[in-house]
C-alpha distance (Angstrom), angle and dihedral (degrees) to the residues before:
residue distance angle dihedral
X1 . . .
X2 3.78 . .
X3 3.82 123.3 .
X4 3.82 95.5 -102.4
X5 3.80 92.7 54.3
X6 3.80 91.4 44.4
X7 3.82 92.2 51.8
X8 3.80 91.6 45.8
X9 3.82 91.4 49.4
X10 3.83 90.8 48.9
X11 3.82 91.6 49.8
X12 3.80 91.6 49.7
X13 3.82 92.0 46.0
X14 3.81 90.8 47.2
X15 3.80 91.5 48.9
X16 3.78 91.3 49.7
X17 3.80 90.9 48.8
X18 3.83 91.7 51.6
X19 3.80 91.6 46.7
X20 3.80 90.8 47.7
X21 3.80 92.0 49.2
X22 3.80 90.6 49.5
X23 3.78 90.7 50.2
X24 3.80 93.5 47.1
X25 3.81 88.9 48.7
X26 3.81 90.2 63.2
X27 3.81 92.3 61.9
X28 3.78 128.8 70.7
X29 3.80 125.0 -136.3
X30 3.81 92.0 -84.0
X31 3.79 91.1 54.3
X32 3.79 96.5 -111.2
X33 3.77 118.4 135.0
X34 3.79 114.3 -103.6
X35 3.77 113.0 -117.5
X36 3.77 114.3 -110.7
X37 3.75 124.4 -145.8
X38 3.78 114.4 -99.7
X39 3.80 119.3 -87.9
X40 3.77 84.9 -133.3
X41 3.77 144.3 -7.9
X42 3.80 124.4 -159.7
X43 3.77 124.3 -167.6
X44 3.77 125.7 172.0
X45 3.79 145.9 163.5
X46 3.78 128.2 -149.8
X47 3.77 145.0 116.3
X48 3.79 134.7 -68.7
X49 3.79 136.1 -145.5
X50 3.77 130.0 -167.3
X51 3.79 117.5 -126.7
X52 3.83 126.0 -172.5
X53 3.83 94.7 -84.6
X54 3.81 107.1 12.5
X55 3.77 147.3 13.9
X56 3.81 121.6 -106.0
X57 3.81 124.1 -153.0
X58 3.82 124.2 -165.1
X59 3.77 126.3 178.5
X60 3.76 151.2 115.6
X61 3.75 127.2 -80.4
X62 3.76 150.2 151.5
X63 3.79 130.5 -96.3
X64 3.79 119.9 -155.9
X65 3.81 116.0 -169.3
X66 3.80 120.3 -159.7
X67 3.77 92.9 -123.9
X68 3.82 93.4 50.4
X69 3.76 130.7 74.9
X70 3.78 94.4 -157.1
X71 3.75 132.1 62.3
X72 3.79 121.7 -123.7
X73 3.80 123.7 -138.8
X74 3.81 110.4 -120.9
X75 3.77 141.6 168.6
X76 3.79 117.5 -116.0
X77 3.80 127.5 -155.0
X78 3.78 124.1 -179.1
X79 3.78 140.4 172.9
X80 3.79 126.8 -159.9
X81 3.80 114.4 -159.7
X82 3.81 112.7 -172.3
X83 3.82 115.6 -153.2
X84 3.82 94.6 -110.7
X85 3.82 94.4 37.8
X86 3.81 95.1 -111.6
X87 3.78 131.6 87.9
X88 3.83 113.7 -106.6
X89 3.79 123.6 -108.1
X90 3.83 120.6 -107.8
X91 3.80 110.7 -67.5
X92 3.80 93.4 19.8
X93 3.81 129.8 103.5
X94 3.79 133.7 -168.7
X95 3.77 138.8 174.7
X96 3.79 119.0 -85.2
X97 3.78 142.6 178.5
X98 3.79 117.3 -137.2
X99 3.77 135.7 -174.1
X100 3.79 126.2 -163.6
X101 3.80 120.4 -169.0
X102 3.79 121.6 -166.7
X103 3.79 119.4 -165.4
X104 3.77 139.9 157.3
X105 3.76 147.1 106.8
X106 3.80 123.8 -20.8
X107 3.80 92.3 48.6
X108 3.80 95.3 -67.7
X109 3.81 115.4 158.3
X110 3.80 124.5 135.1
X111 3.79 138.3 138.2
X112 3.78 131.4 -144.9
X113 3.78 122.8 -160.9
X114 3.76 124.8 -169.9
X115 3.74 150.8 153.4
X116 3.75 130.5 -123.2
X117 3.74 142.0 113.9
X118 3.79 133.9 -60.1
X119 3.79 116.1 -153.1
X120 3.79 131.9 -167.1
X121 3.79 114.6 -132.5
X122 3.78 133.8 -157.8
X123 3.79 105.0 -109.0
X124 3.80 113.3 -134.5
X125 3.81 109.7 -175.4
X126 2.93 134.5 -129.4
X127 3.82 95.1 19.9
X128 3.81 97.5 40.1
X129 3.79 127.3 25.4
X130 3.82 96.6 163.2
X131 3.81 110.1 122.7
X132 3.82 100.3 173.9
X133 3.80 137.0 19.1
X134 3.78 127.0 -167.3
X135 3.81 116.3 -162.9
X136 3.75 124.6 176.9
X137 3.76 150.0 120.5
X138 3.78 125.9 -83.7
X139 3.77 144.6 -168.5
X140 3.79 124.2 -149.7
X141 3.78 101.3 -120.6
X142 3.79 105.0 165.7
X143 3.81 129.7 43.1
X144 3.83 107.4 164.0
X145 3.80 90.1 163.2
X146 3.77 133.9 9.7
X147 3.79 136.1 26.6
X148 3.83 102.9 16.0
X149 3.81 90.1 -173.2
X150 3.83 87.7 74.3
X151 3.82 92.5 67.2
X152 3.80 107.7 114.2
X153 3.82 93.8 12.0
X154 3.78 112.1 142.6
X155 3.78 133.1 -160.6
X156 3.80 148.1 122.1
X157 3.79 129.5 -54.1
X158 3.78 138.1 179.7
X159 3.80 134.4 -165.6
X160 3.83 119.9 -166.1
X161 3.81 124.2 -165.8
X162 3.80 123.9 -160.0
X163 3.81 127.9 -153.2
X164 3.81 88.4 -123.1
X165 3.82 91.8 61.6
X166 3.81 94.3 -98.8
X167 3.80 121.7 133.5
X168 3.78 139.6 -175.0
X169 3.80 131.3 -159.2
X170 3.81 127.1 -162.4
X171 3.80 128.4 177.0
X172 3.79 134.7 167.6
X173 3.76 134.3 166.1
X174 3.79 118.6 -110.5
């Protein structure tokens, strides 16, 4: 073998060894993939209002990106659209489509859309004022400004509605 072929073969073998070591490094001794930290987590608090065919949540929150050590203050807007256009009674659940939009300073603006279930709960003041909970999975489908690497990210989100008009939103990638 001539020198050029030998060098090329060594580079390829070295590259494969590095790639293999990186891949092996993502598994633990039992062979299961190590969990990675989320690309992002959003949590927010606000208020909700019922409209003719959905519920709208607006509030303030925090965005934590995987590559950042600090959280960023953001605004959060969400809509919960139950399949029949009305929120279910306590003890009942139905399918729903939900969007959550996160926007704010530092060029943050992205939207998640997902499907899941909204359930009516029995309110038990003063320990529980939550009347409805939406849980589901999402995909980031719109990033007009901000972290483009989030486009297509999927995960879990939850929207909680209180009888006093309060609301909370939580989302994290899977």
